N, C-alpha and C positions, 0 to 999 in steps of 0.2 A: 303746402308750400314748405312749411317748417320741416316736415319729414323728408322732403327732397333735399333740402339744404343739409340736414343731418347726414343723410346717406352720402352726399357729395363730400362732406368733411371727413367722414370715415374712409372714403375712397382715397382722398388726398393723403390722409394719415398713413394708410396702408402702403401707398406708393412711396411715401417718404421713408417708412421703415425699410422697405425693400431696397430703395436707392442708397440708404445709408449702410445697410448690412446685406450686400448682395451675395457675399460668400461667407460660409462658416467653415473654418479650417479645423478639422479634427486631427489631434496629434496621436499617432500610433507609436508604440514602443518596441515593435518587432516587425519582421517581414510578414509574419502570419497575420498580425493585426492590420498591417497596411493592406494586405490582400483582402481581408474581410471588409475593411473600411472602403476600399475601392468598389467592392461589390455593393455595399450599402449606398454609395454615391450613385452608382448606376441605377439602383432600384428607386432612389429618390427622384432622379432625373426622369425616369419612366412615368412616375406619378404626376409630373408636371404640376406640382403644388403652386398655388398662388399665395403671395404674401409671405413666402418662406425663402430664406437664402439658399443658394446652391451649396451643396456639400462638397468640399475638397479635402484631401487627405495629405498630411505631411508626416514624415518619419522622424522621430526623435531617437537619440541614442539610448535613452532610458527615461524613466519617469521624471528624474530631476531635470533632464534636458527639456522635456515637454513643459514642465512648469516654467522654466526659463523662457522658452519660446512664447508661451502665452503671456508672460509678463512683459515681453518685448514686442508683442503684437504681431509676431510671425506665425502664430497659431491662435486658435480661439477656444478650443474645447478639449477636455480629456475626462475620463472617468477614473476615480481613485478610491482606494480603500480609506477608511476613516483615519488611520494613522497618517497616510499620505495627505489627506485633506488638512490635517493639522499643520503639517510641514509646508504644504502649498499655500495655505492661508497666511501663516505667520511669516514666512520668509520670502514668498513670491507674490503676496497680495492677491491670491485667487479667492473666488467666492463660489459657493454652491448655488446651482439653479434648479437642478432636478435630482431626484434620488431614486435608487433602485427599490422596488417593492418585491418581496420574496413570497414564496409559498406560505399560505396562511397569514401573510403579512407579519411574520414573526422575525424578530432580529436574530442574527446569527450568534451562536455561542462559541466562545474561544475554548478549544479543547487541546489536550495533549494526547496524541495517539501513539500506541506502541503495539508491537506484535504480541499476540497471545502466546503464552508459553515462556516468555522471558521472565526473569525472577527479580526484577527491581521495581521500586516504587518511587514516588516523588521525593522521598527523603533520602533515597540512595541513588539519585539521578546523577550526582557529581561524577565526572570522569567518563560519561557516556557521550556518544556522538549525536548531535542535534541537527534537525532540518527545519528551516524557516522559509516562508514565502518571500520575505523581504525585511529589511531593517526597519521600515516604518510601519509594517503591517500591524494593525490593531490586534487581530486574533492571533497572528503568527509571531508577534514579538512583544508589543507594548503590554497587553494584558497579562500574559503568563510571566514575563520577566518582572513586571512590576510587583506581582503577587509573590514571586520568589524572592525578590529583594525585601519586601515587607516582612515575610516570614523568616527572613535571615537565612534562607537556604543558600543564597548567594551573598558572599561578603564583599565589601567594597575594596577594590584595589586602588582606584584613583578617582578622585572627584571629577565630575564633568565628563567622564569617559566611561559610561557603564559598560561599553563593549569590552573593555579590558577585564572587567570583573566577570562578565559572561564568559569570555574566553578562558579565564582561569577556572571557571566552574566546570565547563564541558571539556571533553577531550579535544575533539575537532568539530567543526560545524560548517554548514552552508547557510550564510545569512546574506543573501544578495543585497548589494548596495553598501555593505559594511566597509569596503575599501574605496568607495567613491570619494571624491574631493569634498563633498558636502558632509560626509560623516567621518572623514579621516583627514582633518585639516592639517595636521602636522606630519602625516605620513607614517605614524608609528603604531597604528592599530595592529594587533597581533595577526599574522597571516593565518593562524589556525581558524579564525572566524570564517574563512573561505576555503579551507582545505578540502572539504567534502564536495565542493562545487565541481561541475563537469564541463563548463563552457570553455571555449577557446577564444583567444584574442580578446576583442572588446566585449564579447559575450560573457567572459568569465566573471562569475560572482556579481552579475547584474540581473535585472528583471528578465532578460532574454536567455539566461543560463538554463540548460535543461532541467536543473533542480530549482529554478526560480519559480515564483508564483505558487499558488496552493497545489496545483497539479504536480509541479516539480517537487515540492516538499514531500508530497505523498509518495512520489516515485523514489525519492531519496530514501525514505523509510522502507518502502516495499522491496526495493532492490537489495536491501541488507546493508547498505552503506551507513545508514543512520539507525540509531536506536530509538529515537523519539522524533515525532513530527508535530509541530504546533500548527493547527489548522482550524477551520470553521467546522461546526458539527455536520453540516450538510456535505462537506467535501468527501469525507470517508464513505458516506452512504452513496454518494454519486459515483465515485471512482470505482468502488467495489461492484456496484450495480452494472456499470458499463464495461467492466473488464472481467472476462470469464476466468482469468487466472487468479482472481482474488474474491473472497467473500467477506462480508462485514464481520462474520464470526472469527475471521483470522486475526482480528485486531481488538484491542481494548483501549479504554481511556484511563489515563493516570489522573487520579483525583488530587487536587491541591490540599495541602495542609495549611491551616491559617492560624496565626497567633492573634489572640484578643487579650489585651491587657497583660501581655507576656505569658499567657497560658495557651497551650496548644489545644486547638479545637479541631476535631476530625470527625464530623458527623456521618461520614459515609466511609465505605471501604476504600482502601488505597487504589483499587482498580474496579472498573465497572464495564459492562458491555457498551458498545458504541451507541446502542439505542437509549442508554440512560444519560444522554448528554445534558438533560435538564437538571440532573442530580450531581453531575460530575463535570464541572467546567470552571473557567476562570472569569466568567462574566459574559454578558451580552454586549456585543459591539454595535455601534451605530452603522446604519446601512451605507453602502458605497454611494458616492455622489458624482454627478457631472459638474465640473467646475469651469469657470471662465475668469477672465481678469475682473477684479472688483471695480476697476475704473471704466469698464465698458458702460456705455450709455444704457439707460432704461429701455430705449427702443431696441438696441442691439440684443440685450438679454431677452426681451420679449420675442424677438425673431428667432433666437437660438431655441428658446422653449417651444416655440411653434413647430420648428423642425423636429425636435426630439419627441414632442407629443404625438405628432402625426406618424413619425417612424415607429414609435411604440405601439400605436394603434394598428397600423397597417402591416407591420412586418413581424407580428408576434404570434407564436403558436406555442402552447404548452401542452404536452402529452404526459399525463401523470404516470409514474412508474407503477408496476404491479406490486412492488414490495418497497418497504422502507417506512421510516417514521416521518410524520408530518407531511403527508403527501396527498391530502384529500382535496386539493384545489381542483376546480373545474377547468375545462378547456376554455380559452378566451374566445370571444365572439368572432374574431377575425382569424381565419385559417388560410394561410397562403397556399397557393397551388403547389403541387409536387414540383420540387426543383427550384422554387422561387426563394428569394432571400429571406432569412429569418434572423432578426437582429439579436436575439438572445440564445443563439445556437452557434457553437464553434467547432463541433467535431468534423463538419464537412471541410473545415480549413486546417484540419490536422492537429488541433490543440483544444485546450479548455479555456473558458473565461476570457475570450478575446474581446476587447473593447468593453464588454459588460460581463457580469457574472452570469453564467449559464442558468442559474437557478432563478434569475429575475423573471417576473411575470409582467411587470409594467414599470414605466417611469412616472414618477409623481412630482409635481411642483413642490419645492421646499417651502413655498409661501413666505411667511415672515422670518423663518429661520434661514435667512439669506446671507449670513456670515459664517465663516468656519467656526467661530466661537459659539454662536447660538446653535448651530446645527449639531455640533459634537456634544454639547451639554455638560452639566456639572460632573456627571459620573465619569465621563471620559477624561476630563481634566484632572479630576481627583486621582484617577488611576494612573495617568501619565506622570503626575507629580511624584508618584512613588518610585519612579525610575531615577529621580533626581536626589540621590542619596550621597551623603558625605559624612564621615565620622567626625570631622572637625566642624563645629557649628558656625564659627565666625572667624574673620580675620580683621583685626582692629588696626587701622592706619592712624598714626599720630600726625596731626597737622599743627602748624605754628602760627597761623593767622586766620582772621575771619574770611579772607579771600580763599585761602586753602580749604577752610571748612566748607565754604559754598561749593567749591569744585568737588570736594570729596563727597558731599551729599549728592551731587549730580551723578558722580561715578557710582555711588552706592545704588541710586535709583535705576540707572541704566543696566548695571550688572544684575540687579534683581529682576528687571524686565526680561532678561535673557536667561534667567534661572541659573546663573553661575553660582557655584558653591566653592568654598565656604562663603556664607553671607558676609559682605563687606560692611564694616562699621567704621565710624570716624570718632577719634578721640582728640580733644584739644589740649595741646601743651603750650606753655608760655613761650618757649623757644626750642631750638634743636637740642640743647643740653637737657632741658626739662623732659623732652620726649625720650631721650636716652634713658633717663632715670625711670620714667613711666614704663618703658619697655622692659628694663631690667627687673622692675618690681612686679611685672606680669599684668599690668593694667592696660597695656597696648601690645601690639605684636610686631608691626613693621613701620619703617619710615625710610624715605629716600634721602641720602646724605651726600654732600660734597665729599671729595676724597679726604680733605683735612679733617672733616667731622667724622668720617669713618675711622680715622686714626684715634681720635678722642674717644669715640664710642667703643672701639675695641680695647684700647688701653685702660680706660677708666671705668667702663660700664659692662665689659664682657659681652659686647654685641658682635655679631659676625655678619659679613656680607653674603647674600645668597643670589643676587642678580645685579647686573650692571646695565647702564644705559649705553646703547650703541648709537653713534651719531651718523651712521650710514656707511661706514667702511666695514668691509667683510671681517667679522670676528675680531675686531679691535676693541680692547677694553681700556683704551686711553684716548685722550685728545691732546691738542697742542695749546699751551698757554701763550698768548701773544700780547704785544703792546701796540696800541693803535693811536695814531695822531692824524690831525687834518693835513691834507696835502699842501695847503697854502702855508702851513707852519713848517716850512722846509728845513729850518735850522735845528729843530728839536730832534735829539737822538737819545739813546740810552745812557750816554756818558755826560749829558749836560742837563740833568733833571733838577739841578739846584734852582730853587725859587720858582719852579714850575707848579702848575695846578694838576693834581692827579685824581683820577676817578677809579674807585675800587668796587668790586662786586659786594664785598662785605668783609668785616674783620675775621681773620682766621681762615677764610676760604682759599682754596688752592690757587686758582688762576688769578684771583683778585688781590691776594695778600701774601701767601706763602712764597710763591714764585717771584714776584717783584721785590719783596723784601730780601729774599736770598740773593737776587741779582745785585741789588744795591749794596748789600753787605760784602759780596764777593768782589765787586768793583771798587770797594773802598769809598763809596760816595757817602755812606752813613757812618758816623762816628757815634757809638752808643756809650753814654756815660751813666754810671749808677744803675746798670741793668734796666734801662728804660728806653726800649726801642721806640715806643710811641712818642716820647719827648724828642728823641732824635729825629724822627720823621717830621714832627711838627716844626723843628728848627730848619730842616732841610728844604721842605717845599713851602710855597707861599700859602696854600690852602688845599684842602682835599675834601672828598666825600668818601668816608670809610664807614659804611653803615654798621652800627653796633659798637663803635669805638668808645662810646660813653656809657655803654651798658655796664652795670656793676660787675658782671663776669669778667670783663676785660679792663675795667677802670677801677681796680682794687683800691688804689690810693685816692681816687677822685681827682687826680691831677692830669689826666690825659688832655692834650691840647684841644681846645674847642675848635681851633682852626681846621682840625681834621674832619669836622662836620660842617664847616661853613659852606662848602660847595654843594651840600645836599639840598634837595628841592622841596621836600614836604614841610609842612608847617606844624607848629605847636608840638604836642607830645609825640607826633608821628615822625618828626624830623630825625633822621639818622638812625632809625630803628633797623635791626638786622632781620627784617622780614618785608613782605610786600607792601606794607603801609608806607614805606619810604619809596618814593618814585624812582630813586636812583639805586635801589637795591638790586642785586643779581647782575649777571653779565649784561643782560639787556639794559638794565638801569645804568650801569657804568658807561655803556656806549651812549645812552641818551644824555648822560652828564657831559660827555665829550661833544656830542652833536649839538646840544643846546648852549654850548659855550661855557659850561661849568668847569671844564678842565682842559688841559693841553694834551694829556695822554690818558688812555683808558687801558686797564689791564683786564683782559677778557679771554674767553676761549676762541678758537680759530673760526668757528662758524658764526660768531655773533654779528659781524659786519654784514655779511650776505643775508642773514636772517632778518635784518632790520632795515634793509634798503631794497630798492627796486620794486616796491609795492608789496613785499612779502609780509610786512607788518602793517596792518590796517589802522593802527592807532594814529591819532591826529599828529602827534609829534614826529612820527616816522614817515609820514607821507612826503613824497617827492625827495626823499633822501637817496643819494646816489653813492654806490660803493666806490666809484673812482674818485670821490672827494677825499678818500682816506688812504693812508699807507701804514704799513707795518714797520716797527722799529726793530732792527736786527741786533743780535748780540755783538756784532763786530762794529757797530756804530753806523752802519748804512741803513737805508730804507728800501722797502720793496712793496710790490703790489699786494693788496689784501688777499689775493689768491695764491700767493707764494708762501703760505704758512708752513709747508713741509720743509722749506729751507730757511725760513726767517721766523724763528719762534724762540721763546725763552726756555721752555722745557716741555717735555711730555708729562702728562698728568693722568693718573688713573681716573677712569670715568666715575661719575657719581654712582652709588650703589644702594640697593635696598638691603637693609640690615634687620636682623632679629636677634633675640637673646640666644646666647650660646647653649643654654640648657634645653632648647627646643630640639627634639630628636629629628632624625633624617626624614621620617614619614611626615611630620608636621611641616617641616621646611618645604617638602615636595608639594604639600597641599597649598601652601602660600604661593609657590611658583606656578602651580597649575592654574590657580585663580588668575594670577597676573598674565599668564601666557594666553589663556582663553580670552581674557579681557582685552589684550592688545590685538588679538586676532579679530575681534569684533569691533573694537573702537580705536585701533591704532592709526587709522588713516585720518589725515587732516581734512579730508573731504566728507567725513561722516557727518550727516546733518543732525544726528541725535546727540553724540558726545564724542569728544576728541581727547584721548588720554594724554597725548603729547602736545597739547596746545592749551593756552590760557586765554580767558576772555580779553577782549580789546581793553586796553588800559592797564592790564596786569601782565606778568610774565613769570615763567618758570615756577608755576604753582604745582607742588607735589613732585613734579618731574621737570626736567629741562625741556623747554620748547624745541630745542635743537635735536632732541632724541628722536629716533625713528622706530626704535624697538628696544625691548629688554632682552638680555641674554642671561641664561642661567650660568652661575659660577660653579665650576666643578667642585665636587665634595672636598678634594684635597687642597683647594684654595679658599675654602670658606673660613678663613680667619684673617684678621686685618693685616698681619705682617705678610702673609703669603700673597694676598691680593694687592696691597699697595707696593710691595717690593722695596728693597733697601734704598734705592736712589731717592725715591720720593720721601721715604721716612727720614733719611738723613737731611733732606732739605728742611723738613719740619723741625727737626732737632736743632739745626743750625739757627733757625729763627727763634726757637725757644731758648737756646743758650744765650742769644743776644739779650733776652729778657731774664736770664738766669733762672730758667725753669728746669727743674730736674726731669729727666726722662721718665721717672717713676711717679712724678707728682700728679695729683688729681686736679691741680689748678693750672690752667694754661697761662693766665696772666698772674703775675706775682708782684712782689715789691722788694725794696732794699732790705727791709726788716727780715723777711723770710730768707734772703740770701745771707744775711749776717748770721742768722741762727745756724745755717749749714756750716759756715766758716768756723764758728765757735765750737760746734760739736766735733768737727774734724780736728781742731786744735787740741781739744781735751782728750781725744782718742790717741794722740801721738805719745 
């Protein structure tokens, strides 16, 4: 009875598996593969397997498209090279389920093949034409290029883009996939990496290119177009055996030269016969695997394995060649009838290695090595890591608060997870001015600064801008400074700010201080006595929040009005600090000051209102805030909608910029930019679940970069100094505000006092 019940449960389970996985969709990457796949499907259907899904075939544009299809559940299966397995697992969450087993169960060796009679070796390979099966190929790209980087045969052109270094090393190449969107994210990969390819239209420089794949790479060499082809050891033996026009004696292997502890080690000759692949290679690569989506159910994976195992058993025949190395395998037990489908044979479909490698003798379950990470193993990861080279070891970002340090550490961790170079590190400064000093002294490298701080950094510390924040407008390196008031407070305008309450992003900041102070001075609303702009503002308004106004850097005499901090929200030692510990710091904080009733007008950038209303800011204080509850104050005394900032603004302001020391050479600055550019490509979206470069955790704002920024743009070399970047209009505004405080344009002190001003007058008098 128990046995009957057990059999019944097994039957139920088998039926469940089939019902849940009725179809297995194989993704083919070429018309030839699709043709073979359809033949396979017909053969499977004829077998009438039970407990096995029906095989269907779908056509992908290339291997990347197939990975995407599987991740989106529009396909289920594909076979990939070890290098593609890494890419598929890491970026598309695919997982291995079955692996190819080869003759003698020996892993393939990565080799460099050249024509016999040519007179170059691995050390004189620079400037030659190269043929590769694909950009992710373990044997055809990852292993040989990694060793050539390690031995310093290839020098680094640009961090995070080894293809540019490879392109500089070779003359021209065919590296299928090198210009695909996945490998050419900014569209600036050198066209030389595909110049040798022969495909037309969408086939050009992709896996379906005539020179794509291992057979194509060999043909690229054999045709005379290429000087070297990077292949698996079995490929040259197979292709010469099956093509009467070639013999394996027509070709040789280039042996790699290795550096150990800086000393050249060359245990073998520079060239060897192709039969000496065990002595002359770049390493053994993991076997090809069949992959599916890692989130497929256990039952679905079991069903796929069942289909593959039965196909491997029933449609396999291996006839050992009469010549060649490593070919003593015996014929498999199953021999298809003449004309029947053979799963590991492709010549009848007019190509090589369709769906599977033709040298495969069986498919084996990967067992517990069922993640790409486990399957590839330590050796592959160590080898691939050698491709990630950068002459600059690190980029140190200077932060000014514990909140910024926390975000920087997150950014560092996520950049490291994506192998971005140079390695990001975080350095803590007391404030922006302290960070300027630290960068000048060489203990940090970069910081993002408000435009007014860019002025101080350039004038006083010799720092230069290398990239700026773009707020969403095409190629604009500026934003609009605006004044915002509540709509119900309809009588407030820019000409009656006397005794009003004002909210500022921070002392000395462009939109929150420089621009409004300049407006008040120009309109004659502020009367400055004794070179004390702060005292004049304290008399003019009833109270304010000007974060940093009591900082010793700006409160030199210790007499700045306390009323200019009374509207700030934080308590204790955090109150009125010029960093994120003050709740009303930054443009977001200034708007919060207005929204929560701390002020009558807020001086902010034009994006601030929309960024903090309508549910865009999830912080508790911003919930249920509506943009139409606020209006802009225009320079002519009128008011306008918050969306009319292009016509109702106080001034255009240069965007915040990333700065570094002026003694950093162009190459080093480019390395900094390259890191930031790849970082924003990966983490620039506010929908990224891992990390958001241009977003701050709920309850904070504008950490390291403006939350309103959508991307960073590189500043042209000829504008990488503070005067060229800021331009005269904004610099004159800063100087007008400084002059109200009697600050010399050459002074290293932004805030000053009457005593300093008197010294200048006395010296001037004595010189007369």
